[in-house]
Biopython code that builds the backbone (N, CA, C, O; Angstrom):
import numpy as np
from Bio.PDB.StructureBuilder import StructureBuilder

atoms = [
    (1, "MET", "N", (31.152, 136.715, 41.565)),
    (1, "MET", "CA", (31.681, 135.812, 40.563)),
    (1, "MET", "C", (32.045, 136.639, 39.329)),
    (1, "MET", "O", (31.248, 137.436, 38.837)),
    (2, "ASP", "N", (33.257, 136.429, 38.850)),
    (2, "ASP", "CA", (33.675, 137.153, 37.661)),
    (2, "ASP", "C", (33.468, 136.297, 36.409)),
    (2, "ASP", "O", (33.064, 135.136, 36.489)),
    (3, "PHE", "N", (33.748, 136.886, 35.279)),
    (3, "PHE", "CA", (33.516, 136.232, 33.993)),
    (3, "PHE", "C", (34.352, 134.965, 33.840)),
    (3, "PHE", "O", (33.841, 133.948, 33.370)),
    (4, "LEU", "N", (35.624, 135.007, 34.226)),
    (4, "LEU", "CA", (36.492, 133.842, 34.060)),
    (4, "LEU", "C", (36.044, 132.671, 34.933)),
    (4, "LEU", "O", (36.151, 131.518, 34.518)),
    (5, "THR", "N", (35.552, 132.948, 36.115)),
    (5, "THR", "CA", (35.042, 131.883, 36.980)),
    (5, "THR", "C", (33.824, 131.227, 36.357)),
    (5, "THR", "O", (33.696, 130.003, 36.381)),
    (6, "SER", "N", (32.933, 132.027, 35.802)),
    (6, "SER", "CA", (31.745, 131.454, 35.160)),
    (6, "SER", "C", (32.135, 130.631, 33.940)),
    (6, "SER", "O", (31.516, 129.601, 33.672)),
    (7, "MET", "N", (33.147, 131.065, 33.198)),
    (7, "MET", "CA", (33.618, 130.292, 32.045)),
    (7, "MET", "C", (34.272, 128.986, 32.500)),
    (7, "MET", "O", (34.135, 127.962, 31.832)),
    (8, "LYS", "N", (34.972, 129.016, 33.617)),
    (8, "LYS", "CA", (35.607, 127.814, 34.160)),
    (8, "LYS", "C", (34.546, 126.782, 34.551)),
    (8, "LYS", "O", (34.699, 125.594, 34.270)),
    (9, "ILE", "N", (33.486, 127.233, 35.191)),
    (9, "ILE", "CA", (32.393, 126.339, 35.583)),
    (9, "ILE", "C", (31.706, 125.770, 34.345)),
    (9, "ILE", "O", (31.426, 124.573, 34.286)),
    (10, "SER", "N", (31.435, 126.618, 33.362)),
    (10, "SER", "CA", (30.781, 126.168, 32.126)),
    (10, "SER", "C", (31.644, 125.166, 31.379)),
    (10, "SER", "O", (31.143, 124.148, 30.901)),
    (11, "SER", "N", (32.926, 125.443, 31.278)),
    (11, "SER", "CA", (33.851, 124.546, 30.591)),
    (11, "SER", "C", (33.923, 123.192, 31.284)),
    (11, "SER", "O", (33.940, 122.151, 30.627)),
    (12, "SER", "N", (33.965, 123.209, 32.592)),
    (12, "SER", "CA", (34.008, 121.967, 33.358)),
    (12, "SER", "C", (32.733, 121.154, 33.150)),
    (12, "SER", "O", (32.788, 119.931, 33.018)),
    (13, "GLY", "N", (31.598, 121.827, 33.120)),
    (13, "GLY", "CA", (30.328, 121.145, 32.876)),
    (13, "GLY", "C", (30.263, 120.531, 31.494)),
    (13, "GLY", "O", (29.793, 119.405, 31.334)),
    (14, "LEU", "N", (30.733, 121.262, 30.492)),
    (14, "LEU", "CA", (30.746, 120.732, 29.128)),
    (14, "LEU", "C", (31.686, 119.537, 29.004)),
    (14, "LEU", "O", (31.369, 118.574, 28.305)),
    (15, "SER", "N", (32.831, 119.585, 29.669)),
    (15, "SER", "CA", (33.769, 118.457, 29.643)),
    (15, "SER", "C", (33.161, 117.222, 30.299)),
    (15, "SER", "O", (33.322, 116.107, 29.802)),
    (16, "ALA", "N", (32.467, 117.420, 31.405)),
    (16, "ALA", "CA", (31.823, 116.297, 32.093)),
    (16, "ALA", "C", (30.734, 115.682, 31.219)),
    (16, "ALA", "O", (30.611, 114.459, 31.148)),
    (17, "GLN", "N", (29.948, 116.519, 30.557)),
    (17, "GLN", "CA", (28.893, 115.999, 29.686)),
    (17, "GLN", "C", (29.473, 115.316, 28.451)),
    (17, "GLN", "O", (28.904, 114.340, 27.962)),
    (18, "ARG", "N", (30.599, 115.817, 27.941)),
    (18, "ARG", "CA", (31.253, 115.153, 26.810)),
    (18, "ARG", "C", (31.689, 113.742, 27.204)),
    (18, "ARG", "O", (31.502, 112.801, 26.434)),
    (19, "LYS", "N", (32.267, 113.588, 28.393)),
    (19, "LYS", "CA", (32.690, 112.265, 28.871)),
    (19, "LYS", "C", (31.481, 111.351, 29.042)),
    (19, "LYS", "O", (31.546, 110.165, 28.721)),
    (20, "ARG", "N", (30.385, 111.898, 29.545)),
    (20, "ARG", "CA", (29.163, 111.113, 29.709)),
    (20, "ARG", "C", (28.646, 110.636, 28.347)),
    (20, "ARG", "O", (28.249, 109.479, 28.210)),
    (21, "MET", "N", (28.649, 111.516, 27.342)),
    (21, "MET", "CA", (28.178, 111.146, 26.005)),
    (21, "MET", "C", (29.099, 110.118, 25.351)),
    (21, "MET", "O", (28.619, 109.216, 24.665)),
    (22, "GLU", "N", (30.415, 110.236, 25.551)),
    (22, "GLU", "CA", (31.353, 109.239, 25.030)),
    (22, "GLU", "C", (31.082, 107.871, 25.650)),
    (22, "GLU", "O", (31.144, 106.850, 24.965)),
    (23, "THR", "N", (30.787, 107.855, 26.929)),
    (23, "THR", "CA", (30.500, 106.597, 27.621)),
    (23, "THR", "C", (29.196, 105.996, 27.127)),
    (23, "THR", "O", (29.115, 104.783, 26.930)),
    (24, "ILE", "N", (28.178, 106.813, 26.924)),
    (24, "ILE", "CA", (26.903, 106.329, 26.390)),
    (24, "ILE", "C", (27.106, 105.761, 24.992)),
    (24, "ILE", "O", (26.553, 104.709, 24.668)),
    (25, "ALA", "N", (27.891, 106.440, 24.160)),
    (25, "ALA", "CA", (28.159, 105.952, 22.806)),
    (25, "ALA", "C", (28.874, 104.606, 22.845)),
    (25, "ALA", "O", (28.564, 103.716, 22.054)),
    (26, "SER", "N", (29.818, 104.454, 23.749)),
    (26, "SER", "CA", (30.522, 103.180, 23.903)),
    (26, "SER", "C", (29.571, 102.079, 24.362)),
    (26, "SER", "O", (29.645, 100.948, 23.880)),
    (27, "ASN", "N", (28.676, 102.410, 25.294)),
    (27, "ASN", "CA", (27.692, 101.432, 25.761)),
    (27, "ASN", "C", (26.789, 100.978, 24.620)),
    (27, "ASN", "O", (26.514, 99.786, 24.482)),
    (28, "LEU", "N", (26.328, 101.920, 23.803)),
    (28, "LEU", "CA", (25.451, 101.570, 22.677)),
    (28, "LEU", "C", (26.193, 100.762, 21.618)),
    (28, "LEU", "O", (25.637, 99.814, 21.062)),
    (29, "ALA", "N", (27.438, 101.125, 21.333)),
    (29, "ALA", "CA", (28.207, 100.421, 20.313)),
    (29, "ALA", "C", (28.506, 98.980, 20.714)),
    (29, "ALA", "O", (28.659, 98.117, 19.850)),
    (30, "ASN", "N", (28.590, 98.715, 22.004)),
    (30, "ASN", "CA", (28.960, 97.379, 22.484)),
    (30, "ASN", "C", (27.804, 96.613, 23.101)),
    (30, "ASN", "O", (28.023, 95.658, 23.847)),
    (31, "ILE", "N", (26.582, 97.015, 22.803)),
    (31, "ILE", "CA", (25.418, 96.419, 23.465)),
    (31, "ILE", "C", (25.296, 94.914, 23.200)),
    (31, "ILE", "O", (24.764, 94.183, 24.036)),
    (32, "GLU", "N", (25.779, 94.449, 22.055)),
    (32, "GLU", "CA", (25.683, 93.023, 21.734)),
    (32, "GLU", "C", (27.037, 92.323, 21.757)),
    (32, "GLU", "O", (27.163, 91.220, 21.225)),
    (33, "THR", "N", (28.043, 92.934, 22.357)),
    (33, "THR", "CA", (29.371, 92.334, 22.438)),
    (33, "THR", "C", (29.371, 91.239, 23.498)),
    (33, "THR", "O", (29.088, 91.487, 24.671)),
    (34, "THR", "N", (29.693, 90.028, 23.063)),
    (34, "THR", "CA", (29.703, 88.898, 23.995)),
    (34, "THR", "C", (31.112, 88.502, 24.413)),
    (34, "THR", "O", (31.284, 87.762, 25.382)),
    (35, "ARG", "N", (32.117, 88.983, 23.698)),
    (35, "ARG", "CA", (33.504, 88.661, 24.047)),
    (35, "ARG", "C", (34.328, 89.939, 24.106)),
    (35, "ARG", "O", (34.404, 90.690, 23.134)),
    (36, "THR", "N", (34.932, 90.169, 25.236)),
    (36, "THR", "CA", (35.837, 91.309, 25.403)),
    (36, "THR", "C", (37.245, 90.765, 25.613)),
    (36, "THR", "O", (37.403, 89.560, 25.809)),
    (37, "PRO", "N", (38.262, 91.602, 25.581)),
    (37, "PRO", "CA", (39.623, 91.124, 25.866)),
    (37, "PRO", "C", (39.751, 90.496, 27.256)),
    (37, "PRO", "O", (40.642, 89.677, 27.485)),
    (38, "ASP", "N", (38.863, 90.875, 28.185)),
    (38, "ASP", "CA", (38.884, 90.289, 29.531)),
    (38, "ASP", "C", (38.248, 88.910, 29.565)),
    (38, "ASP", "O", (38.387, 88.192, 30.555)),
    (39, "GLY", "N", (37.549, 88.524, 28.495)),
    (39, "GLY", "CA", (36.979, 87.189, 28.407)),
    (39, "GLY", "C", (35.484, 87.094, 28.582)),
    (39, "GLY", "O", (34.911, 86.066, 28.222)),
    (40, "GLY", "N", (34.827, 88.081, 29.100)),
    (40, "GLY", "CA", (33.386, 88.012, 29.318)),
    (40, "GLY", "C", (32.638, 88.967, 28.418)),
    (40, "GLY", "O", (33.218, 89.552, 27.504)),
    (41, "PRO", "N", (31.345, 89.129, 28.673)),
    (41, "PRO", "CA", (30.562, 90.083, 27.879)),
    (41, "PRO", "C", (30.902, 91.521, 28.270)),
    (41, "PRO", "O", (31.431, 91.780, 29.351)),
    (42, "TYR", "N", (30.589, 92.439, 27.376)),
    (42, "TYR", "CA", (30.789, 93.862, 27.659)),
    (42, "TYR", "C", (29.883, 94.268, 28.811)),
    (42, "TYR", "O", (28.720, 93.869, 28.871)),
    (43, "ARG", "N", (30.415, 95.048, 29.705)),
    (43, "ARG", "CA", (29.632, 95.548, 30.835)),
    (43, "ARG", "C", (29.444, 97.050, 30.688)),
    (43, "ARG", "O", (30.382, 97.791, 30.395)),
    (44, "ARG", "N", (28.208, 97.476, 30.900)),
    (44, "ARG", "CA", (27.850, 98.889, 30.794)),
    (44, "ARG", "C", (28.683, 99.724, 31.762)),
    (44, "ARG", "O", (28.979, 99.297, 32.878)),
    (45, "LYS", "N", (29.049, 100.911, 31.316)),
    (45, "LYS", "CA", (29.833, 101.822, 32.147)),
    (45, "LYS", "C", (28.997, 103.056, 32.490)),
    (45, "LYS", "O", (28.162, 103.495, 31.700)),
    (46, "ASP", "N", (29.235, 103.599, 33.667)),
    (46, "ASP", "CA", (28.557, 104.806, 34.136)),
    (46, "ASP", "C", (29.601, 105.827, 34.572)),
    (46, "ASP", "O", (30.639, 105.472, 35.130)),
    (47, "VAL", "N", (29.315, 107.088, 34.315)),
    (47, "VAL", "CA", (30.206, 108.184, 34.695)),
    (47, "VAL", "C", (29.752, 108.747, 36.038)),
    (47, "VAL", "O", (28.565, 108.999, 36.247)),
    (48, "VAL", "N", (30.698, 108.939, 36.936)),
    (48, "VAL", "CA", (30.417, 109.544, 38.240)),
    (48, "VAL", "C", (30.899, 110.994, 38.186)),
    (48, "VAL", "O", (32.081, 111.261, 37.973)),
    (49, "ILE", "N", (29.965, 111.920, 38.381)),
    (49, "ILE", "CA", (30.286, 113.345, 38.348)),
    (49, "ILE", "C", (30.096, 113.915, 39.749)),
    (49, "ILE", "O", (29.057, 113.714, 40.379)),
    (50, "THR", "N", (31.112, 114.628, 40.227)),
    (50, "THR", "CA", (31.091, 115.204, 41.565)),
    (50, "THR", "C", (31.200, 116.725, 41.462)),
    (50, "THR", "O", (31.922, 117.249, 40.613)),
    (51, "ALA", "N", (30.485, 117.419, 42.325)),
    (51, "ALA", "CA", (30.569, 118.880, 42.376)),
    (51, "ALA", "C", (31.697, 119.275, 43.317)),
    (51, "ALA", "O", (31.683, 118.933, 44.500)),
    (52, "LEU", "N", (32.667, 119.994, 42.785)),
    (52, "LEU", "CA", (33.794, 120.459, 43.581)),
    (52, "LEU", "C", (33.753, 121.974, 43.691)),
    (52, "LEU", "O", (33.352, 122.649, 42.744)),
    (53, "PRO", "N", (34.161, 122.517, 44.829)),
    (53, "PRO", "CA", (34.162, 123.979, 44.967)),
    (53, "PRO", "C", (35.167, 124.615, 44.013)),
    (53, "PRO", "O", (36.236, 124.062, 43.753)),
    (54, "VAL", "N", (34.811, 125.764, 43.509)),
    (54, "VAL", "CA", (35.688, 126.506, 42.605)),
    (54, "VAL", "C", (36.748, 127.211, 43.439)),
    (54, "VAL", "O", (36.421, 128.011, 44.316)),
    (55, "GLU", "N", (37.997, 126.922, 43.173)),
    (55, "GLU", "CA", (39.105, 127.589, 43.871)),
    (55, "GLU", "C", (39.600, 128.710, 42.971)),
    (55, "GLU", "O", (40.122, 128.462, 41.884)),
    (56, "ASP", "N", (39.436, 129.930, 43.425)),
    (56, "ASP", "CA", (39.788, 131.070, 42.584)),
    (56, "ASP", "C", (40.402, 132.188, 43.418)),
    (56, "ASP", "O", (40.067, 133.359, 43.237)),
    (57, "GLY", "N", (41.295, 131.831, 44.324)),
    (57, "GLY", "CA", (41.965, 132.850, 45.114)),
    (57, "GLY", "C", (41.215, 133.210, 46.387)),
    (57, "GLY", "O", (40.315, 132.490, 46.819)),
    (58, "PHE", "N", (41.599, 134.331, 46.978)),
    (58, "PHE", "CA", (41.037, 134.761, 48.252)),
    (58, "PHE", "C", (39.546, 135.047, 48.163)),
    (58, "PHE", "O", (38.811, 134.789, 49.116)),
    (59, "GLY", "N", (39.091, 135.573, 47.039)),
    (59, "GLY", "CA", (37.668, 135.886, 46.881)),
    (59, "GLY", "C", (36.798, 134.660, 47.037)),
    (59, "GLY", "O", (35.730, 134.731, 47.645)),
    (60, "SER", "N", (37.242, 133.524, 46.492)),
    (60, "SER", "CA", (36.439, 132.307, 46.615)),
    (60, "SER", "C", (36.472, 131.768, 48.041)),
    (60, "SER", "O", (35.479, 131.219, 48.519)),
    (61, "VAL", "N", (37.600, 131.919, 48.719)),
    (61, "VAL", "CA", (37.681, 131.497, 50.120)),
    (61, "VAL", "C", (36.704, 132.312, 50.955)),
    (61, "VAL", "O", (36.001, 131.762, 51.803)),
    (62, "LEU", "N", (36.656, 133.603, 50.722)),
    (62, "LEU", "CA", (35.735, 134.477, 51.440)),
    (62, "LEU", "C", (34.284, 134.105, 51.141)),
    (62, "LEU", "O", (33.462, 134.049, 52.055)),
    (63, "GLN", "N", (33.961, 133.853, 49.874)),
    (63, "GLN", "CA", (32.597, 133.460, 49.511)),
    (63, "GLN", "C", (32.223, 132.129, 50.148)),
    (63, "GLN", "O", (31.086, 131.958, 50.590)),
    (64, "ASN", "N", (33.167, 131.176, 50.205)),
    (64, "ASN", "CA", (32.898, 129.889, 50.849)),
    (64, "ASN", "C", (32.560, 130.080, 52.322)),
    (64, "ASN", "O", (31.653, 129.433, 52.846)),
    (65, "GLU", "N", (33.286, 130.966, 52.983)),
    (65, "GLU", "CA", (33.036, 131.225, 54.397)),
    (65, "GLU", "C", (31.698, 131.910, 54.615)),
    (65, "GLU", "O", (31.073, 131.732, 55.661)),
    (66, "LEU", "N", (31.256, 132.685, 53.650)),
    (66, "LEU", "CA", (29.974, 133.377, 53.758)),
    (66, "LEU", "C", (28.810, 132.499, 53.294)),
    (66, "LEU", "O", (27.655, 132.923, 53.342)),
    (67, "GLY", "N", (29.105, 131.293, 52.852)),
    (67, "GLY", "CA", (28.052, 130.383, 52.412)),
    (67, "GLY", "C", (27.597, 130.620, 50.988)),
    (67, "GLY", "O", (26.528, 130.146, 50.601)),
    (68, "GLU", "N", (28.367, 131.332, 50.205)),
    (68, "GLU", "CA", (28.012, 131.616, 48.821)),
    (68, "GLU", "C", (28.930, 130.857, 47.871)),
    (68, "GLU", "O", (29.354, 131.400, 46.851)),
    (69, "SER", "N", (29.234, 129.624, 48.195)),
    (69, "SER", "CA", (30.215, 128.889, 47.403)),
    (69, "SER", "C", (29.629, 128.430, 46.067)),
    (69, "SER", "O", (28.439, 128.132, 45.954)),
    (70, "LEU", "N", (30.488, 128.384, 45.079)),
    (70, "LEU", "CA", (30.136, 127.886, 43.757)),
    (70, "LEU", "C", (30.756, 126.511, 43.593)),
    (70, "LEU", "O", (31.783, 126.208, 44.202)),
    (71, "ALA", "N", (30.137, 125.686, 42.777)),
    (71, "ALA", "CA", (30.669, 124.349, 42.542)),
    (71, "ALA", "C", (30.769, 124.106, 41.047)),
    (71, "ALA", "O", (29.946, 124.573, 40.260)),
    (72, "GLN", "N", (31.803, 123.361, 40.680)),
    (72, "GLN", "CA", (31.959, 122.976, 39.283)),
    (72, "GLN", "C", (31.910, 121.458, 39.191)),
    (72, "GLN", "O", (32.444, 120.772, 40.062)),
    (73, "PRO", "N", (31.277, 120.920, 38.145)),
    (73, "PRO", "CA", (31.207, 119.472, 37.992)),
    (73, "PRO", "C", (32.540, 118.922, 37.495)),
    (73, "PRO", "O", (33.221, 119.551, 36.686)),
    (74, "LEU", "N", (32.899, 117.748, 37.987)),
    (74, "LEU", "CA", (34.137, 117.106, 37.581)),
    (74, "LEU", "C", (33.905, 115.602, 37.529)),
    (74, "LEU", "O", (33.324, 115.034, 38.453)),
    (75, "VAL", "N", (34.354, 114.951, 36.455)),
    (75, "VAL", "CA", (34.256, 113.499, 36.344)),
    (75, "VAL", "C", (35.291, 112.908, 37.287)),
    (75, "VAL", "O", (36.491, 113.123, 37.117)),
    (76, "THR", "N", (34.822, 112.162, 38.282)),
    (76, "THR", "CA", (35.741, 111.582, 39.257)),
    (76, "THR", "C", (35.997, 110.105, 39.018)),
    (76, "THR", "O", (36.996, 109.567, 39.497)),
    (77, "ASP", "N", (35.104, 109.435, 38.279)),
    (77, "ASP", "CA", (35.293, 108.005, 38.051)),
    (77, "ASP", "C", (34.387, 107.531, 36.926)),
    (77, "ASP", "O", (33.351, 108.134, 36.647)),
    (78, "VAL", "N", (34.790, 106.448, 36.289)),
    (78, "VAL", "CA", (33.940, 105.724, 35.345)),
    (78, "VAL", "C", (33.858, 104.309, 35.898)),
    (78, "VAL", "O", (34.854, 103.588, 35.937)),
    (79, "ILE", "N", (32.655, 103.918, 36.326)),
    (79, "ILE", "CA", (32.494, 102.614, 36.964)),
    (79, "ILE", "C", (31.823, 101.636, 36.010)),
    (79, "ILE", "O", (31.068, 102.028, 35.120)),
    (80, "GLU", "N", (32.111, 100.372, 36.213)),
    (80, "GLU", "CA", (31.552, 99.306, 35.396)),
    (80, "GLU", "C", (30.391, 98.663, 36.137)),
    (80, "GLU", "O", (30.481, 98.390, 37.334)),
    (81, "ASP", "N", (29.305, 98.423, 35.420)),
    (81, "ASP", "CA", (28.121, 97.797, 36.006)),
    (81, "ASP", "C", (28.469, 96.369, 36.428)),
    (81, "ASP", "O", (28.979, 95.595, 35.619)),
    (82, "GLN", "N", (28.200, 96.019, 37.671)),
    (82, "GLN", "CA", (28.545, 94.698, 38.192)),
    (82, "GLN", "C", (27.358, 93.735, 38.237)),
    (82, "GLN", "O", (27.481, 92.629, 38.763)),
    (83, "SER", "N", (26.221, 94.140, 37.694)),
    (83, "SER", "CA", (25.065, 93.242, 37.700)),
    (83, "SER", "C", (25.283, 92.098, 36.710)),
    (83, "SER", "O", (26.102, 92.195, 35.796)),
    (84, "GLU", "N", (24.539, 91.026, 36.912)),
    (84, "GLU", "CA", (24.659, 89.863, 36.039)),
    (84, "GLU", "C", (24.181, 90.202, 34.630)),
    (84, "GLU", "O", (23.184, 90.906, 34.470)),
    (85, "PRO", "N", (24.886, 89.708, 33.604)),
    (85, "PRO", "CA", (24.435, 89.962, 32.233)),
    (85, "PRO", "C", (23.089, 89.294, 31.957)),
    (85, "PRO", "O", (22.769, 88.248, 32.522)),
    (86, "LYS", "N", (22.320, 89.912, 31.088)),
    (86, "LYS", "CA", (21.014, 89.380, 30.710)),
    (86, "LYS", "C", (21.217, 88.217, 29.738)),
    (86, "LYS", "O", (21.918, 88.357, 28.736)),
    (87, "LEU", "N", (20.607, 87.077, 30.034)),
    (87, "LEU", "CA", (20.705, 85.918, 29.150)),
    (87, "LEU", "C", (19.642, 85.998, 28.065)),
    (87, "LEU", "O", (18.482, 86.311, 28.335)),
    (88, "VAL", "N", (20.053, 85.710, 26.833)),
    (88, "VAL", "CA", (19.156, 85.733, 25.685)),
    (88, "VAL", "C", (19.235, 84.374, 25.005)),
    (88, "VAL", "O", (20.323, 83.845, 24.780)),
    (89, "TYR", "N", (18.077, 83.814, 24.681)),
    (89, "TYR", "CA", (18.052, 82.516, 24.008)),
    (89, "TYR", "C", (18.379, 82.700, 22.531)),
    (89, "TYR", "O", (17.632, 83.340, 21.791)),
    (90, "ASN", "N", (19.507, 82.130, 22.115)),
    (90, "ASN", "CA", (19.945, 82.179, 20.724)),
    (90, "ASN", "C", (20.856, 80.980, 20.485)),
    (90, "ASN", "O", (22.079, 81.118, 20.532)),
    (91, "PRO", "N", (20.277, 79.799, 20.227)),
    (91, "PRO", "CA", (21.080, 78.580, 20.122)),
    (91, "PRO", "C", (22.060, 78.569, 18.951)),
    (91, "PRO", "O", (23.002, 77.777, 18.960)),
    (92, "ASP", "N", (21.869, 79.420, 17.947)),
    (92, "ASP", "CA", (22.768, 79.444, 16.791)),
    (92, "ASP", "C", (23.988, 80.340, 16.991)),
    (92, "ASP", "O", (24.892, 80.344, 16.155)),
    (93, "HIS", "N", (24.025, 81.085, 18.068)),
    (93, "HIS", "CA", (25.148, 81.997, 18.330)),
    (93, "HIS", "C", (26.386, 81.192, 18.720)),
    (93, "HIS", "O", (26.276, 80.234, 19.486)),
    (94, "PRO", "N", (27.561, 81.562, 18.208)),
    (94, "PRO", "CA", (28.778, 80.803, 18.541)),
    (94, "PRO", "C", (29.153, 80.827, 20.028)),
    (94, "PRO", "O", (29.881, 79.946, 20.485)),
    (95, "ASP", "N", (28.680, 81.799, 20.777)),
    (95, "ASP", "CA", (28.992, 81.870, 22.209)),
    (95, "ASP", "C", (27.886, 81.296, 23.091)),
    (95, "ASP", "O", (27.939, 81.433, 24.313)),
    (96, "ALA", "N", (26.885, 80.656, 22.485)),
    (96, "ALA", "CA", (25.769, 80.102, 23.264)),
    (96, "ALA", "C", (26.260, 78.947, 24.135)),
    (96, "ALA", "O", (27.143, 78.185, 23.743)),
    (97, "ASN", "N", (25.663, 78.835, 25.335)),
    (97, "ASN", "CA", (26.018, 77.720, 26.214)),
    (97, "ASN", "C", (25.266, 76.462, 25.781)),
    (97, "ASN", "O", (24.589, 76.468, 24.753)),
    (98, "GLU", "N", (25.380, 75.395, 26.550)),
    (98, "GLU", "CA", (24.769, 74.113, 26.167)),
    (98, "GLU", "C", (23.246, 74.157, 26.129)),
    (98, "GLU", "O", (22.625, 73.321, 25.473)),
    (99, "THR", "N", (22.637, 75.110, 26.816)),
    (99, "THR", "CA", (21.176, 75.241, 26.775)),
    (99, "THR", "C", (20.707, 76.259, 25.737)),
    (99, "THR", "O", (19.505, 76.484, 25.595)),
    (100, "GLY", "N", (21.643, 76.878, 25.007)),
    (100, "GLY", "CA", (21.280, 77.794, 23.932)),
    (100, "GLY", "C", (21.221, 79.258, 24.320)),
    (100, "GLY", "O", (20.796, 80.089, 23.518)),
    (101, "TYR", "N", (21.639, 79.591, 25.534)),
    (101, "TYR", "CA", (21.595, 80.986, 25.978)),
    (101, "TYR", "C", (22.951, 81.668, 25.799)),
    (101, "TYR", "O", (24.007, 81.071, 26.007)),
    (102, "VAL", "N", (22.883, 82.924, 25.411)),
    (102, "VAL", "CA", (24.099, 83.736, 25.260)),
    (102, "VAL", "C", (24.105, 84.738, 26.397)),
    (102, "VAL", "O", (25.028, 85.547, 26.502)),
]
sb = StructureBuilder()
sb.init_structure("model")
sb.init_model(0)
sb.init_chain("A")
sb.init_seg("    ")
for serial, (resi, resn, name, xyz) in enumerate(atoms, 1):
    if name == "N":
        sb.init_residue(resn, " ", resi, " ")
    sb.init_atom(name, np.array(xyz, "f"), 0.0, 1.0, " ", f" {name:<3s}", serial, name[0])
structure = sb.get_structure()
């Protein structure tokens, strides 16, 4: 492994973690959002990170064949949590239902 390959792996890892932190910040900022443009409550998002082999010319192909492959993390998807929202009793909230739950 040469210096540029190690920098490529490090850069990819930092980019993946930056996306994860942005998603966490968005989740925290919208934790009490009851109305979104889609009409429902905000749903938590999760980042899916996949390890992909580093493609770096013939040397990496040879290393892959010898079982010495390197992998770099890559954000492949941001998925939305599909679980039911947690109901909270708050009868004074403008979005509360007839029983007082938001």
